[in-house]
Each structure stands twice: as C-alpha cells, then as structure tokens.
N, C-alpha and C positions, 0 to 999 in steps of 0.2 A: 899801195899798188906800184909796181915797178914801172918806170917810165919806158915807153916804147920808142925805138929808133929804127928807121928803115936801113937795112944793110943787105949786102949781097952775101949769100951763104951757099957755097957749092955752085956758084954760077946762077943762082936764082934770087930774086928779091924776096926778102923776108923781114919780119920785124924781129928785133933783138932786144931781150930784156937784160937787165944788169946781171942776171945770173948766168948768162952765156948760152942760153938755149935758143935754137933757131925755131921760129914759128912762122909759117907761111902767112903772108898778108894779102888779102884779096878785098876788092871792092865788089859789092853784090852785083853791080852792073857787069863786071868782068867774068863772073862765074858762068861757066858753060858746063852743062851736065854731059857726061860722057855718053857717046852714042849708044854703047851697049847697055847702059843703065836705062836710057830712055826706051830702048827697044824692049827691055824686060818689063818696064812699067806699062808699056802699051800691051804687051802680052798678058800681063796680070789684069789690066782693064778689060781685055777681051774675055778672059776667063770669068771675071766677075759678071760681065754683061750676059754671058751665056749660062750663068748659074741659075739654079732652080728658084732662088729668092727673087732674082730680077725678072724671071719669066712670070712668076706669080704676080709681081707688082705690075708688070705691063698688062697682064690679063685683067687684073682688078681695075687698073686705070681705064681700060677700054670699056669695061662694064659700067663704071661710074659715068664716063662720058656719054654712054648710050642710054643711061637711065633717066627718063624724063622727069620723074619726081625729084630726084636728087638735083638735077640741073636747075629745075624751077625753084627749089628751096634755096639753092646757092645763089641764084640770081636775085631772089627776093632779099636774102641776107645782105648782099652787096648794096641793093637799093636802100635798104633800111639803114645801113651804115652811113650812107650819104645823107639820109634824112636826119639822123642823129646829129651829125656834124652841123647841118644847116640850122637845126633848132637850138643847138648849143651856141654856136658862133654868130650866126646871122640874126636869128630871131630872138636870141637870149631867153628861150622858153625851156627852162629846166624840166618842168612837169611833163611837157610833150616829149622831150628827149628821153626822160625816164620811162614813159609809156612805151616808146618805140624800142628801147633797150629790153624791156620785158618781153615784147613780141619777138625780138631777135633771140632771146634766151629760149623761148618756146620752139622757134624754128631750129635752133642749134640742137636742142634736145631731140627733136624729130629726126634730124640728120644722124645724130649719134646713136639713135635707136635702130637705125636701118642696118641689117646684117651686111649688106653690100658695102656700106661705108666702114663698118668695123673691119671687114676683110681688107679693104684698101689701106686703112690706117695700120693694121697689123703688118701688111706687106711692106709699107714704108719703114716701120719700126725694124723689121727683119733686115732690110737692106742697110739701114743706118748701123745696126749692131754689127753686121758683117764687115762693113767698111771700117768701123772703129776698131774691130778686132784685127783686121789686116794692118791698119796704121800702127796699132799697138805692137804687133809682132815685128814689123819693120823697125820701129823706134827702139824697142827693147833689144833686138838682135844687134843693131848698130851700136847701141850704148854698151852692150855686153862686150862686143869686140873692141870697142874703144878703151874700155876699162882694162881688158887683158893686155892690149898693146901699150896703153899708157903706163902700166906697171913695169913693163920691160924697158920702156924708153927712159923712165925716171932713174932706173938703176944705172944706165949708161948715158951720161949727158953727151949731147952731140958737140962736136968740135965746130965752132962757128967763128970764122975769121973774115976780115975784109979782103 
C-alpha cells in the first residue's frame, strides 16, 4: 500500500500517494453534509412518513396499543422473562426456569396467532423493506456514478504539486 503524506494540492489539503494522485483527506469529525443534501434527505423522510406503508404501520400500532388481550399477554411475557432470569440466576432452579419458558412459548404462540399482531408485524416488515430499498437505491446510484467518474479520472492523472 502506498504511503500517504499530507500535501496542499490546488490550494486545499490532500493526501498524496507516491503515484502523484491528489486525494482529499478528511477527518470524520470535520465532515459536514451539504445543506442541500440534508434538505433533500428531510424531504425524502417526509415522503416516507406520509407513505401508505407508514400509515398502515401507525394504524396497526394504535390497534395493538388499544387491544386489551394483546397488552395483557405482552405484560405477562415481560413478567415471565424476569421470572426466568430470577430462577436461573438467583434461585439456580433450572426446572422452574424451563417450566416458565414453556409458558412463555404458549403465550408467544397465542400472540402470533392473533390477526392484529400479524398485521402489525407485516406492516413493520413492509416499512423495513421500503427503507432497505431506498438505502439500496441511494447506495447503488452513488456507487455507479463513482465508477463512471473514477474511470475518467484514472485516464487523466491529476497534477499535484506543493
């Protein structure tokens, strides 16, 4: 790997490798995202927030929060999780811990069998898929543009002098 040296290239600080190419050198703490990029990111976030997927998620979340049986099963599961830890760590009673874990599995099965919970989980999955898709499009688009620009820059090495 080429040794990097800090040099001024065209009036700006850059790292310079032994092949004579100018490469900007930044410390993460010094990077500031351009205002227009941040504005577009916020615009995109607003579009996502108003999307049908997010609206479905918010509606499903409200239904879950208002559903008494779902809330009581979830509270019971949390209580049993604490009991399992107590029986494993404090009381060193593996048999009782195993019994409580079986009760928890039954409660989880009950939750998983409720259509309202399935709808909520599906809405979470839909949002995650959409976000991953958006991230992938941004990443791939930037990478593609970098490859195109990189090919032309390699053909014409930059003149870098002190």
